[in-house]
MARTILO-980658 format. One record per atom (N, C-alpha, C): residue number from 1; residue in three letters; atom name; x, y, z. Coordinates in steps of 0.1 Angstrom, whole numbers, plus 5000, padded with zeros to 4 digits. Atoms other than C-alpha are relative to their C-alpha. Layout:
<atoms>
NUM; ALA; CA; X; Y; Z;
...
</atoms>
This chain:
<atoms>
1; MET; N; 4998; 5009; 5013;
1; MET; CA; 5317; 4859; 5290;
1; MET; C; 5010; 4989; 5010;
2; GLN; N; 4992; 5011; 4994;
2; GLN; CA; 5331; 4824; 5299;
2; GLN; C; 5012; 4999; 4993;
3; ALA; N; 4987; 5003; 5006;
3; ALA; CA; 5365; 4818; 5293;
3; ALA; C; 5000; 4989; 4989;
4; LEU; N; 4997; 5010; 5011;
4; LEU; CA; 5376; 4799; 5263;
4; LEU; C; 5008; 4987; 5006;
5; ASP; N; 4994; 5011; 4996;
5; ASP; CA; 5389; 4764; 5269;
5; ASP; C; 5016; 5000; 4993;
6; ARG; N; 4987; 4996; 5006;
6; ARG; CA; 5427; 4762; 5260;
6; ARG; C; 5002; 4998; 4986;
7; THR; N; 4998; 5002; 5015;
7; THR; CA; 5424; 4747; 5227;
7; THR; C; 4994; 5010; 4992;
8; ALA; N; 5006; 4989; 5008;
8; ALA; CA; 5399; 4772; 5215;
8; ALA; C; 5009; 5014; 5002;
9; PHE; N; 4993; 4987; 4998;
9; PHE; CA; 5419; 4800; 5230;
9; PHE; C; 5014; 5000; 4990;
10; THR; N; 4986; 5003; 5009;
10; THR; CA; 5453; 4788; 5212;
10; THR; C; 4996; 4999; 4985;
11; ASP; N; 5004; 4998; 5012;
11; ASP; CA; 5433; 4783; 5181;
11; ASP; C; 4998; 5014; 4994;
12; ALA; N; 5006; 4987; 5005;
12; ALA; CA; 5419; 4818; 5181;
12; ALA; C; 5013; 5010; 4998;
13; LEU; N; 4987; 4993; 5001;
13; LEU; CA; 5456; 4831; 5187;
13; LEU; C; 5007; 4997; 4985;
14; LEU; N; 4993; 5006; 5012;
14; LEU; CA; 5469; 4808; 5156;
14; LEU; C; 4993; 5007; 4987;
15; ALA; N; 5008; 4995; 5011;
15; ALA; CA; 5440; 4823; 5135;
15; ALA; C; 5005; 5012; 4998;
16; GLN; N; 4996; 4985; 5003;
16; GLN; CA; 5457; 4857; 5137;
16; GLN; C; 5010; 4997; 4988;
17; GLY; N; 4990; 5001; 5013;
17; GLY; CA; 5482; 4843; 5111;
17; GLY; C; 4995; 5005; 4988;
18; GLU; N; 5005; 4994; 5010;
18; GLU; CA; 5459; 4853; 5087;
18; GLU; C; 5002; 5012; 4998;
19; ARG; N; 4998; 4986; 5000;
19; ARG; CA; 5468; 4888; 5093;
19; ARG; C; 5015; 5003; 4998;
20; TYR; N; 4986; 4996; 5000;
20; TYR; CA; 5506; 4881; 5092;
20; TYR; C; 5005; 5006; 4989;
21; TRP; N; 4996; 4990; 5013;
21; TRP; CA; 5528; 4902; 5067;
21; TRP; C; 5004; 4992; 4989;
22; ASP; N; 4995; 5006; 5010;
22; ASP; CA; 5538; 4873; 5048;
22; ASP; C; 4987; 5000; 4988;
23; LYS; N; 5009; 4996; 5009;
23; LYS; CA; 5505; 4881; 5030;
23; LYS; C; 4998; 5012; 4992;
24; HIS; N; 4998; 4985; 5007;
24; HIS; CA; 5512; 4916; 5021;
24; HIS; C; 5004; 5000; 4986;
25; PRO; N; 4998; 5000; 5015;
25; PRO; CA; 5512; 4921; 4984;
25; PRO; C; 5016; 5004; 4997;
26; PHE; N; 4987; 5000; 5002;
26; PHE; CA; 5548; 4935; 4987;
26; PHE; C; 5009; 4990; 5004;
27; ASN; N; 4993; 5012; 4995;
27; ASN; CA; 5560; 4905; 5006;
27; ASN; C; 4997; 4989; 4991;
28; VAL; N; 5005; 5010; 5009;
28; VAL; CA; 5543; 4882; 4982;
28; VAL; C; 5009; 5002; 4987;
29; ARG; N; 4990; 4998; 5011;
29; ARG; CA; 5564; 4899; 4953;
29; ARG; C; 5013; 4999; 5003;
30; LEU; N; 4989; 5001; 4994;
30; LEU; CA; 5592; 4899; 4975;
30; LEU; C; 5007; 4985; 4997;
31; GLN; N; 4998; 5015; 4998;
31; GLN; CA; 5593; 4862; 4978;
31; GLN; C; 5001; 4995; 4986;
32; ALA; N; 5000; 5005; 5014;
32; ALA; CA; 5584; 4858; 4941;
32; ALA; C; 5011; 5004; 4990;
33; GLY; N; 4989; 4992; 5007;
33; GLY; CA; 5615; 4877; 4930;
33; GLY; C; 4995; 5009; 4991;
34; GLY; N; 5008; 4990; 5008;
34; GLY; CA; 5594; 4903; 4917;
34; GLY; C; 5006; 5016; 5002;
35; CYS; N; 4994; 4987; 4997;
35; CYS; CA; 5615; 4932; 4934;
35; CYS; C; 5014; 5002; 4994;
36; THR; N; 4987; 4995; 5006;
36; THR; CA; 5643; 4954; 4922;
36; THR; C; 5010; 4999; 5012;
37; PRO; N; 4991; 5001; 4991;
37; PRO; CA; 5677; 4953; 4940;
37; PRO; C; 4997; 5012; 5010;
38; GLU; N; 5002; 4988; 4990;
38; GLU; CA; 5669; 4988; 4954;
38; GLU; C; 4987; 4997; 5010;
39; GLU; N; 5011; 5003; 4992;
39; GLU; CA; 5635; 4974; 4967;
39; GLU; C; 5003; 4990; 5012;
40; VAL; N; 4994; 5008; 4992;
40; VAL; CA; 5653; 4946; 4985;
40; VAL; C; 5006; 5006; 5011;
41; ARG; N; 4991; 4991; 4991;
41; ARG; CA; 5678; 4971; 5001;
41; ARG; C; 4989; 5008; 5008;
42; THR; N; 5007; 4993; 4993;
42; THR; CA; 5649; 4991; 5012;
42; THR; C; 4994; 4991; 5011;
43; TRP; N; 5006; 5012; 4988;
43; TRP; CA; 5632; 4960; 5030;
43; TRP; C; 5011; 4998; 5011;
44; VAL; N; 4989; 5006; 4992;
44; VAL; CA; 5667; 4951; 5045;
44; VAL; C; 5003; 5013; 5010;
45; ALA; N; 4995; 4988; 4991;
45; ALA; CA; 5675; 4989; 5057;
45; ALA; C; 4989; 5001; 5009;
46; ASN; N; 5009; 4995; 4992;
46; ASN; CA; 5642; 4996; 5073;
46; ASN; C; 4995; 4987; 5010;
47; ARG; N; 5000; 5010; 4989;
47; ARG; CA; 5640; 4960; 5091;
47; ARG; C; 5012; 5002; 5008;
48; TRP; N; 4991; 5001; 4990;
48; TRP; CA; 5670; 4969; 5108;
48; TRP; C; 4995; 5009; 5010;
49; TYR; N; 5006; 4994; 4989;
49; TYR; CA; 5652; 4995; 5128;
49; TYR; C; 4991; 4993; 5008;
50; TYR; N; 5008; 5010; 4991;
50; TYR; CA; 5628; 4967; 5140;
50; TYR; C; 5008; 4993; 5008;
51; GLN; N; 4990; 5008; 4994;
51; GLN; CA; 5657; 4945; 5147;
51; GLN; C; 5008; 5007; 5012;
52; SER; N; 4991; 4992; 4989;
52; SER; CA; 5676; 4973; 5167;
52; SER; C; 4990; 5004; 5012;
53; ARG; N; 5007; 4995; 4991;
53; ARG; CA; 5645; 4979; 5189;
53; ARG; C; 4995; 4986; 5009;
54; LEU; N; 5008; 5013; 4992;
54; LEU; CA; 5635; 4942; 5199;
54; LEU; C; 5004; 4998; 5012;
55; SER; N; 4995; 5004; 4985;
55; SER; CA; 5658; 4940; 5229;
55; SER; C; 4992; 5009; 5011;
56; GLN; N; 5006; 4991; 4994;
56; GLN; CA; 5641; 4972; 5242;
56; GLN; C; 4986; 4994; 5003;
57; LYS; N; 5013; 5007; 4998;
57; LYS; CA; 5607; 4954; 5236;
57; LYS; C; 5001; 4989; 5010;
58; ASN; N; 5001; 5010; 4990;
58; ASN; CA; 5619; 4922; 5255;
58; ASN; C; 5004; 5006; 5012;
59; ALA; N; 4997; 4993; 4990;
59; ALA; CA; 5634; 4944; 5282;
59; ALA; C; 4988; 5007; 5009;
60; ALA; N; 5014; 4996; 4995;
60; ALA; CA; 5600; 4959; 5288;
60; ALA; C; 4993; 4988; 5004;
61; ILE; N; 5007; 5010; 4995;
61; ILE; CA; 5584; 4927; 5291;
61; ILE; C; 5007; 4993; 5014;
62; ILE; N; 4993; 5006; 4989;
62; ILE; CA; 5612; 4913; 5315;
62; ILE; C; 4997; 5010; 5014;
63; ALA; N; 5001; 4990; 4987;
63; ALA; CA; 5608; 4947; 5337;
63; ALA; C; 4985; 4997; 5006;
64; ASN; N; 5014; 5000; 4994;
64; ASN; CA; 5568; 4942; 5338;
64; ASN; C; 4999; 4985; 5007;
65; CYS; N; 5003; 5013; 4996;
65; CYS; CA; 5572; 4905; 5347;
65; CYS; C; 5004; 4998; 5015;
66; PRO; N; 4996; 5004; 4985;
66; PRO; CA; 5571; 4896; 5386;
66; PRO; C; 5004; 4986; 5002;
67; VAL; N; 4998; 5015; 4999;
67; VAL; CA; 5579; 4858; 5379;
67; VAL; C; 5015; 4996; 4996;
68; PRO; N; 4986; 5001; 5003;
68; PRO; CA; 5617; 4852; 5384;
68; PRO; C; 5003; 4989; 4989;
69; GLU; N; 4995; 5011; 5012;
69; GLU; CA; 5618; 4818; 5361;
69; GLU; C; 4997; 5003; 4987;
70; ILE; N; 5005; 4994; 5015;
70; ILE; CA; 5598; 4838; 5333;
70; ILE; C; 5011; 5009; 4998;
71; ARG; N; 4990; 4989; 5003;
71; ARG; CA; 5624; 4867; 5335;
71; ARG; C; 5012; 4993; 4997;
72; VAL; N; 4987; 5005; 5008;
72; VAL; CA; 5653; 4842; 5331;
72; VAL; C; 5000; 4994; 4988;
73; ARG; N; 5000; 5005; 5015;
73; ARG; CA; 5640; 4825; 5303;
73; ARG; C; 4999; 5009; 4991;
74; TRP; N; 5002; 4990; 5012;
74; TRP; CA; 5629; 4856; 5284;
74; TRP; C; 5014; 5008; 4998;
75; VAL; N; 4988; 4991; 5003;
75; VAL; CA; 5663; 4873; 5290;
75; VAL; C; 5009; 4995; 4989;
76; GLN; N; 4992; 5006; 5010;
76; GLN; CA; 5677; 4847; 5266;
76; GLN; C; 4997; 5009; 4985;
77; ARG; N; 5005; 4992; 5011;
77; ARG; CA; 5660; 4867; 5238;
77; ARG; C; 5011; 5013; 4998;
78; LEU; N; 4991; 4991; 5000;
78; LEU; CA; 5682; 4895; 5249;
78; LEU; C; 5015; 4997; 4995;
79; SER; N; 4988; 5005; 5002;
79; SER; CA; 5713; 4875; 5247;
79; SER; C; 5003; 4996; 4983;
80; PHE; N; 5001; 5004; 5011;
80; PHE; CA; 5702; 4860; 5213;
80; PHE; C; 5003; 5012; 4988;
81; GLN; N; 5000; 4988; 5010;
81; GLN; CA; 5699; 4896; 5196;
81; GLN; C; 5012; 5008; 5003;
82; ASP; N; 4990; 4989; 5002;
82; ASP; CA; 5725; 4917; 5211;
82; ASP; C; 5014; 4993; 5001;
83; GLU; N; 4990; 5008; 5002;
83; GLU; CA; 5750; 4890; 5211;
83; GLU; C; 5003; 4992; 4986;
84; GLY; N; 4996; 5007; 5015;
84; GLY; CA; 5747; 4878; 5174;
84; GLY; C; 4990; 5005; 4992;
85; GLY; N; 5010; 4995; 5009;
85; GLY; CA; 5713; 4888; 5160;
85; GLY; C; 5002; 5012; 4993;
86; LEU; N; 4997; 4984; 5005;
86; LEU; CA; 5722; 4925; 5155;
86; LEU; C; 5011; 4999; 4989;
87; ALA; N; 4988; 5003; 5006;
87; ALA; CA; 5757; 4915; 5141;
87; ALA; C; 4995; 4993; 4987;
88; ASP; N; 5004; 5006; 5015;
88; ASP; CA; 5743; 4890; 5115;
88; ASP; C; 4990; 5009; 4992;
89; TRP; N; 5009; 4992; 5010;
89; TRP; CA; 5716; 4915; 5103;
89; TRP; C; 5009; 5009; 4995;
90; LEU; N; 4990; 4990; 5006;
90; LEU; CA; 5746; 4940; 5098;
90; LEU; C; 5008; 4991; 4988;
91; VAL; N; 4997; 5006; 5009;
91; VAL; CA; 5760; 4912; 5077;
91; VAL; C; 4994; 4999; 4988;
92; LEU; N; 5011; 5000; 5012;
92; LEU; CA; 5729; 4910; 5057;
92; LEU; C; 5001; 5015; 4992;
93; VAL; N; 5000; 4986; 5006;
93; VAL; CA; 5730; 4949; 5053;
93; VAL; C; 5014; 5000; 4989;
94; LYS; N; 4989; 5000; 5009;
94; LYS; CA; 5766; 4944; 5037;
94; LYS; C; 4998; 4991; 4987;
95; ALA; N; 5001; 5011; 5012;
95; ALA; CA; 5756; 4914; 5015;
95; ALA; C; 4989; 5006; 4991;
96; VAL; N; 5009; 4994; 5011;
96; VAL; CA; 5728; 4934; 4998;
96; VAL; C; 5007; 5012; 4995;
97; GLY; N; 4991; 4988; 5008;
97; GLY; CA; 5754; 4961; 4990;
97; GLY; C; 4996; 5014; 5008;
98; LEU; N; 5002; 4987; 4992;
98; LEU; CA; 5746; 4988; 5019;
98; LEU; C; 5010; 5001; 5011;
99; THR; N; 4991; 4997; 4988;
99; THR; CA; 5767; 5003; 5044;
99; THR; C; 4990; 5006; 5013;
100; PRO; N; 5010; 4995; 4987;
100; PRO; CA; 5756; 5012; 5082;
100; PRO; C; 4996; 5016; 4999;
101; GLU; N; 5006; 4987; 5002;
101; GLU; CA; 5751; 5047; 5070;
101; GLU; C; 4988; 5000; 4992;
102; ASP; N; 5014; 5001; 5009;
102; ASP; CA; 5722; 5038; 5046;
102; ASP; C; 4991; 4994; 5008;
103; ILE; N; 5014; 5006; 4991;
103; ILE; CA; 5702; 5021; 5075;
103; ILE; C; 4999; 5010; 5011;
104; ALA; N; 5001; 4990; 4988;
104; ALA; CA; 5706; 5051; 5099;
104; ALA; C; 4987; 5006; 5003;
105; GLN; N; 5012; 4996; 5000;
105; GLN; CA; 5675; 5066; 5089;
105; GLN; C; 4988; 4993; 4995;
106; PRO; N; 5010; 5010; 5004;
106; PRO; CA; 5643; 5043; 5087;
106; PRO; C; 4990; 5010; 4994;
107; LEU; N; 5011; 4992; 5004;
107; LEU; CA; 5613; 5057; 5069;
107; LEU; C; 4990; 5002; 5011;
108; LEU; N; 5007; 4993; 4987;
108; LEU; CA; 5590; 5076; 5091;
108; LEU; C; 4990; 4988; 5006;
109; GLY; N; 5010; 5011; 4997;
109; GLY; CA; 5562; 5049; 5088;
109; GLY; C; 5003; 4989; 5008;
110; VAL; N; 4995; 5012; 4993;
110; VAL; CA; 5585; 5022; 5099;
110; VAL; C; 5003; 5003; 5015;
111; ARG; N; 4995; 4996; 4986;
111; ARG; CA; 5599; 5043; 5128;
111; ARG; C; 4988; 5000; 5010;
112; PHE; N; 5011; 4997; 4994;
112; PHE; CA; 5563; 5051; 5140;
112; PHE; C; 4992; 4986; 5004;
113; ALA; N; 5004; 5010; 4996;
113; ALA; CA; 5551; 5016; 5138;
113; ALA; C; 5009; 4990; 5011;
114; VAL; N; 4992; 5005; 4989;
114; VAL; CA; 5580; 5001; 5157;
114; VAL; C; 5000; 5006; 5013;
115; ASP; N; 5001; 4993; 4988;
115; ASP; CA; 5581; 5026; 5182;
115; ASP; C; 4986; 4999; 5008;
116; ALA; N; 5014; 5003; 4994;
116; ALA; CA; 5542; 5020; 5189;
116; ALA; C; 5002; 4986; 5008;
117; TYR; N; 4999; 5012; 4996;
117; TYR; CA; 5551; 4984; 5194;
117; TYR; C; 5009; 5000; 5013;
118; VAL; N; 4993; 4998; 4988;
118; VAL; CA; 5578; 4991; 5220;
118; VAL; C; 4993; 5006; 5011;
119; GLN; N; 5009; 4994; 4988;
119; GLN; CA; 5554; 5014; 5239;
119; GLN; C; 4990; 4991; 5005;
120; PHE; N; 5009; 5009; 4997;
120; PHE; CA; 5528; 4988; 5238;
120; PHE; C; 5004; 4990; 5010;
121; CYS; N; 4995; 5009; 4991;
121; CYS; CA; 5549; 4965; 5255;
121; CYS; C; 5008; 5006; 5015;
122; LYS; N; 4997; 4993; 4988;
122; LYS; CA; 5561; 4990; 5280;
122; LYS; C; 4987; 5003; 5008;
123; SER; N; 5014; 4997; 4991;
123; SER; CA; 5525; 5000; 5291;
123; SER; C; 4991; 4990; 5001;
124; ASN; N; 5009; 5012; 4998;
124; ASN; CA; 5508; 4966; 5290;
124; ASN; C; 5004; 4989; 5011;
125; SER; N; 4995; 5011; 4991;
125; SER; CA; 5511; 4937; 5314;
125; SER; C; 5012; 4990; 4991;
126; TRP; N; 4992; 5010; 5008;
126; TRP; CA; 5540; 4912; 5305;
126; TRP; C; 4993; 4990; 4995;
127; VAL; N; 5005; 5009; 5005;
127; VAL; CA; 5518; 4885; 5296;
127; VAL; C; 4993; 5007; 4986;
128; ILE; N; 5007; 4995; 5012;
128; ILE; CA; 5500; 4909; 5271;
128; ILE; C; 5012; 5003; 4988;
129; GLY; N; 4990; 4998; 5008;
129; GLY; CA; 5533; 4919; 5257;
129; GLY; C; 5008; 4987; 4994;
130; ALA; N; 4995; 5013; 5004;
130; ALA; CA; 5544; 4882; 5255;
130; ALA; C; 4990; 4996; 4987;
131; ALA; N; 5012; 5004; 5011;
131; ALA; CA; 5510; 4876; 5235;
131; ALA; C; 5005; 5007; 4986;
132; ALA; N; 4998; 4994; 5012;
132; ALA; CA; 5519; 4904; 5211;
132; ALA; C; 5014; 4996; 4993;
133; ALA; N; 4988; 5006; 5006;
133; ALA; CA; 5552; 4887; 5203;
133; ALA; C; 4998; 4986; 4992;
134; LEU; N; 5006; 5014; 5006;
134; LEU; CA; 5534; 4855; 5191;
134; LEU; C; 5000; 4999; 4987;
135; THR; N; 4996; 5000; 5014;
135; THR; CA; 5540; 4867; 5156;
135; THR; C; 5011; 4989; 4997;
136; GLU; N; 4990; 5010; 5002;
136; GLU; CA; 5570; 4842; 5162;
136; GLU; C; 4994; 4988; 4995;
137; LEU; N; 5006; 5011; 5003;
137; LEU; CA; 5545; 4816; 5156;
137; LEU; C; 5000; 4996; 4984;
138; PHE; N; 4998; 5000; 5014;
138; PHE; CA; 5545; 4824; 5120;
138; PHE; C; 5011; 5001; 4993;
139; ALA; N; 4987; 4995; 5006;
139; ALA; CA; 5579; 4833; 5114;
139; ALA; C; 5009; 4989; 4995;
140; PRO; N; 4987; 5011; 5005;
140; PRO; CA; 5601; 4799; 5111;
140; PRO; C; 4998; 4996; 4985;
141; ASP; N; 5002; 5006; 5014;
141; ASP; CA; 5585; 4785; 5081;
141; ASP; C; 5002; 5012; 4988;
142; HIS; N; 4999; 4990; 5009;
142; HIS; CA; 5581; 4818; 5063;
142; HIS; C; 5017; 5005; 4998;
143; MET; N; 4986; 4999; 5002;
143; MET; CA; 5619; 4826; 5070;
143; MET; C; 5006; 4990; 4993;
144; ALA; N; 4994; 5010; 5007;
144; ALA; CA; 5628; 4792; 5056;
144; ALA; C; 4996; 5001; 4987;
145; ASP; N; 5005; 4996; 5013;
145; ASP; CA; 5609; 4801; 5027;
145; ASP; C; 5007; 5012; 4994;
146; ARG; N; 4993; 4988; 5006;
146; ARG; CA; 5625; 4835; 5022;
146; ARG; C; 5015; 4996; 4997;
147; VAL; N; 4988; 5003; 5004;
147; VAL; CA; 5659; 4820; 5023;
147; VAL; C; 5002; 4992; 4987;
148; LYS; N; 5001; 5008; 5014;
148; LYS; CA; 5650; 4795; 4996;
148; LYS; C; 4999; 5009; 4988;
149; ALA; N; 5006; 4994; 5010;
149; ALA; CA; 5632; 4818; 4976;
149; ALA; C; 5011; 5013; 4997;
150; TRP; N; 4989; 4989; 5003;
150; TRP; CA; 5662; 4847; 4978;
150; TRP; C; 5008; 4996; 4993;
151; ARG; N; 4987; 5008; 5007;
151; ARG; CA; 5690; 4822; 4969;
151; ARG; C; 4993; 5000; 4984;
152; THR; N; 5006; 5003; 5014;
152; THR; CA; 5665; 4815; 4936;
152; THR; C; 5002; 5013; 4993;
153; HIS; N; 5003; 4986; 5009;
153; HIS; CA; 5655; 4851; 4927;
153; HIS; C; 5011; 5011; 5001;
154; TYR; N; 4991; 4989; 4998;
154; TYR; CA; 5683; 4872; 4941;
154; TYR; C; 5015; 4995; 5002;
155; PRO; N; 4987; 5004; 4998;
155; PRO; CA; 5716; 4856; 4934;
155; PRO; C; 5011; 5008; 5004;
156; TRP; N; 4990; 4989; 5000;
156; TRP; CA; 5734; 4889; 4937;
156; TRP; C; 5002; 5002; 5016;
157; ILE; N; 5001; 4996; 4986;
157; ILE; CA; 5729; 4888; 4976;
157; ILE; C; 5013; 4989; 5003;
158; ALA; N; 4988; 5007; 4997;
158; ALA; CA; 5762; 4873; 4990;
158; ALA; C; 4993; 4988; 5010;
159; GLU; N; 5007; 5013; 4993;
159; GLU; CA; 5757; 4840; 5008;
159; GLU; C; 4999; 5003; 5014;
160; GLU; N; 5000; 4998; 4986;
160; GLU; CA; 5767; 4850; 5042;
160; GLU; C; 4989; 5008; 5006;
161; GLY; N; 5010; 4991; 4995;
161; GLY; CA; 5738; 4875; 5044;
161; GLY; C; 4990; 4991; 5005;
162; TYR; N; 5013; 5007; 4994;
162; TYR; CA; 5715; 4844; 5052;
162; TYR; C; 5003; 4995; 5017;
163; ALA; N; 4997; 5006; 4988;
163; ALA; CA; 5731; 4838; 5086;
163; ALA; C; 4991; 5005; 5011;
164; TYR; N; 5011; 4996; 4990;
164; TYR; CA; 5706; 4857; 5105;
164; TYR; C; 4987; 4990; 5001;
165; PHE; N; 5013; 5008; 5000;
165; PHE; CA; 5677; 4838; 5092;
165; PHE; C; 5002; 4986; 5004;
166; GLU; N; 4995; 5015; 5001;
166; GLU; CA; 5695; 4803; 5093;
166; GLU; C; 5002; 4998; 5018;
167; ASN; N; 4999; 5002; 4984;
167; ASN; CA; 5704; 4810; 5131;
167; ASN; C; 4988; 5001; 5007;
168; ARG; N; 5013; 4996; 4992;
168; ARG; CA; 5669; 4823; 5139;
168; ARG; C; 4992; 4991; 5001;
169; ILE; N; 5009; 5007; 5004;
169; ILE; CA; 5649; 4798; 5125;
169; ILE; C; 4997; 4990; 5012;
170; PRO; N; 5005; 5011; 4991;
170; PRO; CA; 5654; 4768; 5152;
170; PRO; C; 4998; 5005; 5014;
171; VAL; N; 5003; 4993; 4988;
171; VAL; CA; 5655; 4796; 5181;
171; VAL; C; 4986; 5006; 5000;
172; VAL; N; 5016; 4994; 5000;
172; VAL; CA; 5621; 4811; 5171;
172; VAL; C; 4992; 4989; 5000;
173; ARG; N; 5008; 5012; 4997;
173; ARG; CA; 5606; 4776; 5170;
173; ARG; C; 4998; 4995; 5012;
174; SER; N; 5000; 5002; 4985;
174; SER; CA; 5616; 4770; 5206;
174; SER; C; 4994; 5012; 5006;
175; ASP; N; 5004; 4990; 4992;
175; ASP; CA; 5608; 4804; 5217;
175; ASP; C; 4984; 4999; 4997;
176; SER; N; 5013; 4999; 5003;
176; SER; CA; 5574; 4804; 5200;
176; SER; C; 4990; 4990; 5006;
177; ALA; N; 5008; 5011; 4993;
177; ALA; CA; 5561; 4770; 5215;
177; ALA; C; 5000; 5004; 5015;
178; TYR; N; 5001; 4996; 4985;
178; TYR; CA; 5573; 4783; 5250;
178; TYR; C; 4990; 5012; 5002;
179; THR; N; 5008; 4987; 4999;
179; THR; CA; 5555; 4816; 5245;
179; THR; C; 4984; 4998; 4999;
180; LEU; N; 5014; 5003; 5006;
180; LEU; CA; 5522; 4801; 5231;
180; LEU; C; 4995; 4993; 5015;
181; ASP; N; 5003; 5005; 4989;
181; ASP; CA; 5522; 4779; 5263;
181; ASP; C; 4998; 5009; 5011;
182; LEU; N; 5001; 4989; 4992;
182; LEU; CA; 5529; 4809; 5285;
182; LEU; C; 4989; 5006; 5002;
183; VAL; N; 5012; 4992; 5001;
183; VAL; CA; 5501; 4829; 5274;
183; VAL; C; 4988; 4992; 5004;
184; ALA; N; 5012; 5008; 4996;
184; ALA; CA; 5477; 4800; 5275;
184; ALA; C; 4998; 4997; 5017;
185; ASP; N; 5002; 5004; 4985;
185; ASP; CA; 5487; 4792; 5311;
185; ASP; C; 4996; 5012; 5009;
186; HIS; N; 5000; 4988; 4993;
186; HIS; CA; 5484; 4828; 5322;
186; HIS; C; 4988; 5010; 4997;
187; CYS; N; 5014; 4992; 5004;
187; CYS; CA; 5453; 4842; 5304;
187; CYS; C; 4988; 4990; 5002;
188; LEU; N; 5009; 5010; 4997;
188; LEU; CA; 5427; 4824; 5322;
188; LEU; C; 4985; 5004; 4999;
189; THR; N; 5014; 4994; 5000;
189; THR; CA; 5398; 4849; 5321;
189; THR; C; 4998; 5002; 4986;
190; ARG; N; 5002; 4995; 5015;
190; ARG; CA; 5379; 4858; 5289;
190; ARG; C; 5004; 5013; 4996;
191; GLN; N; 4997; 4986; 5001;
191; GLN; CA; 5388; 4893; 5295;
191; GLN; C; 5016; 5000; 4995;
192; ASP; N; 4987; 5002; 5002;
192; ASP; CA; 5425; 4883; 5295;
192; ASP; C; 5004; 4993; 4987;
193; GLN; N; 4996; 5006; 5012;
193; GLN; CA; 5422; 4861; 5266;
193; GLN; C; 4998; 5008; 4987;
194; GLU; N; 5003; 4991; 5010;
194; GLU; CA; 5406; 4887; 5244;
194; GLU; C; 5010; 5011; 5000;
195; ALA; N; 4989; 4988; 5001;
195; ALA; CA; 5432; 4913; 5254;
195; ALA; C; 5015; 4993; 4993;
196; ALA; N; 4989; 5006; 5007;
196; ALA; CA; 5458; 4887; 5242;
196; ALA; C; 4999; 4998; 4986;
197; ILE; N; 5005; 5002; 5016;
197; ILE; CA; 5442; 4880; 5208;
197; ILE; C; 5002; 5014; 4997;
198; ALA; N; 4998; 4987; 5005;
198; ALA; CA; 5441; 4917; 5205;
198; ALA; C; 5014; 5005; 4998;
199; ALA; N; 4986; 4996; 4998;
199; ALA; CA; 5477; 4922; 5214;
199; ALA; C; 5005; 4993; 4988;
200; LEU; N; 4994; 5008; 5011;
200; LEU; CA; 5487; 4896; 5188;
200; LEU; C; 4995; 5007; 4985;
201; ARG; N; 5004; 4990; 5011;
201; ARG; CA; 5465; 4916; 5162;
201; ARG; C; 5006; 5010; 4999;
202; PHE; N; 4994; 4986; 5003;
202; PHE; CA; 5480; 4947; 5168;
202; PHE; C; 5013; 4997; 4993;
203; LYS; N; 4985; 5003; 5005;
203; LYS; CA; 5516; 4932; 5164;
203; LYS; C; 4997; 4998; 4985;
204; CYS; N; 5002; 5002; 5014;
204; CYS; CA; 5504; 4919; 5130;
204; CYS; C; 4997; 5010; 4993;
205; ASP; N; 5005; 4985; 5005;
205; ASP; CA; 5490; 4954; 5122;
205; ASP; C; 5014; 5007; 4998;
206; VAL; N; 4986; 4991; 5000;
206; VAL; CA; 5524; 4969; 5132;
206; VAL; C; 5008; 4994; 4987;
207; LEU; N; 4993; 5005; 5012;
207; LEU; CA; 5542; 4946; 5106;
207; LEU; C; 4996; 5001; 4988;
208; TRP; N; 5006; 4996; 5013;
208; TRP; CA; 5519; 4952; 5080;
208; TRP; C; 4999; 5016; 4998;
209; ALA; N; 4999; 4985; 5002;
209; ALA; CA; 5521; 4989; 5085;
209; ALA; C; 5016; 5003; 4997;
210; MET; N; 4987; 5000; 5006;
210; MET; CA; 5559; 4986; 5082;
210; MET; C; 5002; 4996; 4985;
211; THR; N; 4999; 5003; 5013;
211; THR; CA; 5555; 4970; 5050;
211; THR; C; 4992; 5007; 4991;
212; ASP; N; 5007; 4989; 5008;
212; ASP; CA; 5530; 4994; 5037;
212; ASP; C; 5010; 5012; 4998;
213; ALA; N; 4990; 4989; 5000;
213; ALA; CA; 5558; 5020; 5043;
213; ALA; C; 5008; 4997; 4992;
214; ILE; N; 4991; 5003; 5008;
214; ILE; CA; 5583; 5002; 5028;
214; ILE; C; 4995; 4997; 4983;
215; GLU; N; 5004; 5003; 5014;
215; GLU; CA; 5561; 4994; 4996;
215; GLU; C; 4999; 5014; 4992;
216; HIS; N; 5005; 4988; 5006;
216; HIS; CA; 5551; 5031; 4990;
216; HIS; C; 5010; 5010; 5003;
217; ALA; N; 4990; 4988; 5000;
217; ALA; CA; 5582; 5051; 4999;
217; ALA; C; 5013; 4994; 4993;
218; GLY; N; 4987; 5005; 5005;
218; GLY; CA; 5614; 5049; 4980;
218; GLY; C; 5010; 4997; 5009;
219; PHE; N; 4987; 5000; 4988;
219; PHE; CA; 5648; 5040; 4996;
219; PHE; C; 5007; 5012; 4998;
220; ARG; N; 4994; 4987; 5000;
220; ARG; CA; 5664; 5070; 5007;
220; ARG; C; 5013; 4999; 5003;
221; ARG; N; 4985; 4999; 4997;
221; ARG; CA; 5702; 5072; 5008;
221; ARG; C; 5003; 5012; 5009;
</atoms>
């Protein structure tokens, strides 16, 4: 098959936003203020496991990449997460009334989905791992909407809890634009393009599966 031109390829990647977890029924209810405090805490607690594994995922992409300048650029993600992102998420944990002990054991479905994502990035080429990370294309506006909605609907959450999202939004806008160009520059055959689209679809499925687990299992202290 003939390779897609750059515009058609990027459009195909962007189209995967229809599978993003902002459309999951639980997330729709969460954004609309329909969740109980315990449900909000369940979401925060289980998202911690995802946050705690992002640097492993990024390290796998770096380890698989033979291009020094790409490794140097990608390592910034490790710095953001390990030098601030994780600490900011723990502030959110406290802001919703949880302790570090409360987040130590994620739901099994969440653990399975996140571990599958990390393993995917370890076992595939760096550019396919980068393509899977392109869910960040859909994240900034959704995070901004989350902060606005939560402040309106969940006033019991301490204000300092929003630091992670507010710090992450400008960073992820820059990261997503860089990654989209990177994937478009390096996926030049139709086979590689289809693999990249499938990788992004897989990542959307990971996030959806996490939300399924959160929706269907009660919060366990």
